[in-house]
C-alpha positions in Angstrom: -61.2 -26.5 85.4 -64.3 -26.4 87.8 -67.2 -24.8 86.9 -70.1 -23.7 89.5 -73.5 -22.7 88.6 -74.3 -19.1 89.1 -77.6 -18.5 90.8 -80.7 -17.4 88.8 -81.7 -14.1 87.9 -85.6 -14.2 88.5 -86.1 -11.5 86.0 -84.1 -13.5 83.1 -86.7 -14.3 80.5 -84.2 -16.5 78.7 -84.9 -20.4 79.3 -83.2 -22.2 82.1 -82.6 -25.3 80.3 -81.7 -26.4 76.8 -81.8 -29.9 75.9 -79.8 -31.2 72.7 -80.8 -34.3 70.7 -78.5 -35.9 68.5 -77.8 -38.8 66.2 -74.2 -39.6 65.3 -74.1 -40.8 61.8 -72.2 -43.7 61.0 -72.0 -43.0 57.5 -71.0 -39.6 57.3 -69.5 -39.1 60.9 -71.5 -36.2 61.2 -74.3 -35.3 63.8 -78.0 -34.7 63.3 -78.8 -32.2 65.9 -82.1 -30.5 67.5 -82.3 -28.5 70.4 -85.5 -28.2 72.6 -86.4 -25.3 75.2 -86.4 -27.4 78.8 -86.2 -30.9 79.3 -86.5 -33.8 77.2 -89.7 -35.6 77.2 -91.3 -38.4 75.3 -93.3 -36.1 73.1 -90.4 -34.2 72.1 -88.3 -37.6 71.6 -91.0 -38.6 68.9 -90.9 -35.6 67.1 -87.2 -35.4 67.0 -87.3 -39.1 65.7 -89.9 -38.4 63.0 -87.9 -35.4 61.8 -84.6 -37.2 61.6 -86.9 -40.3 59.7 -88.1 -37.9 57.4 -84.6 -36.4 56.5 -82.8 -40.1 56.4 -85.8 -41.0 53.8 -85.1 -38.2 51.8 -81.3 -39.1 51.5 -82.7 -42.8 50.7 -81.9 -44.1 54.0 -84.1 -47.2 54.9 -83.2 -48.0 58.8 -82.0 -45.8 61.6 -80.0 -47.9 64.2 -80.2 -46.2 67.6 -77.8 -47.0 70.5 -80.0 -45.7 73.4 -79.0 -45.2 77.2 -81.6 -45.9 79.5 -83.2 -42.2 79.9 -86.8 -42.1 80.8 -87.5 -40.3 77.5 -85.6 -43.2 75.4 -87.6 -46.2 77.6 -90.9 -44.8 78.2 -94.0 -46.7 77.5 -95.0 -43.9 75.2 -91.7 -43.7 73.1 -91.7 -47.5 72.6 -95.3 -47.5 71.4 -94.4 -44.5 69.1 -91.6 -46.3 67.4 -93.7 -49.6 67.1 -96.3 -47.6 65.2 -93.8 -45.6 63.2 -92.1 -49.0 62.2 -95.6 -50.4 61.1 -96.2 -47.3 58.7 -92.8 -47.4 57.4 -93.3 -51.1 56.6 -96.4 -50.7 55.0 -95.9 -47.4 53.0 -92.4 -47.0 52.9 -90.0 -45.1 55.0 -87.2 -45.2 57.7 -87.5 -48.1 60.1 -85.9 -47.5 63.6 -84.2 -50.3 65.3 -83.4 -49.0 69.0 -80.9 -51.2 70.8 -80.5 -50.2 74.5 -77.5 -50.0 76.4 -76.8 -51.8 79.8 -77.8 -49.6 82.9 -74.5 -47.4 83.6 -72.4 -48.1 80.7 -72.5 -44.9 78.7 -68.9 -45.4 77.3 -70.4 -48.0 74.9 -72.2 -45.5 73.0 -70.1 -43.5 70.6 -71.9 -40.3 70.8 -70.8 -40.0 74.4 -67.4 -38.3 73.7 -68.6 -36.2 71.2 -71.0 -34.7 73.9 -68.2 -34.3 76.4 -66.1 -32.4 73.9 -69.0 -30.3 72.7 -69.9 -29.2 76.3 -66.3 -28.4 76.9 -65.7 -26.5 73.8 -68.8 -24.2 74.0 -68.6 -23.2 78.0 -67.4 -20.0 79.1 -66.4 -19.9 82.4 -66.5 -16.3 83.0 -70.2 -15.8 82.4 -73.4 -17.4 82.2 -74.4 -17.8 78.1 -77.5 -16.8 76.9 -79.7 -19.4 75.2 -79.0 -17.8 71.7 -75.3 -18.2 72.4 -75.6 -21.7 73.5 -77.4 -22.7 70.5 -74.9 -20.6 68.3 -72.0 -22.4 69.7 -73.2 -26.0 69.4 -74.5 -25.5 66.1 -70.8 -24.1 65.4 -68.9 -26.6 67.2 -71.1 -29.7 65.5 -71.3 -28.1 62.1 -75.2 -28.4 62.0 -78.1 -26.4 60.7 -79.6 -23.7 63.1 -82.8 -24.8 63.6 -85.9 -23.4 65.5 -85.9 -25.4 68.8 -88.5 -28.3 68.9 -91.4 -27.0 71.3 -93.1 -29.0 73.6 -97.0 -29.5 73.0 -99.1 -28.3 76.2 -102.0 -30.9 76.8 
């Protein structure tokens, strides 16, 4: 099946893009997901990681191992500095430490979450029409069996 992007409707107020952050859990096989309106940026990555660490800490976890590709919002100096500062706080005050392992460039098949993303995209698409943002969120949450949380919002500086 080939999908073609329909032309944008200038009167449409629905978000033009939704990014989905996810963590594939090795302990349960489930996914921690959070959507964001717009494109992923460093600040949103930091917010997602902070919320994921809070949730894992509530479950008694002590570390989060991230297998990351080289997306700009993963490898940015800002995110690396945030992870370093977060880990210092977690060590001093208690909490979930983050261990980031970066994949080689152009090797997404090494990340176990990639097939989950591919199957999810195929499962939610509707080739007959453009889905609204709310429909995409609903379908993603239904497919992955995750909570329907408000999307993370970007801070405007």
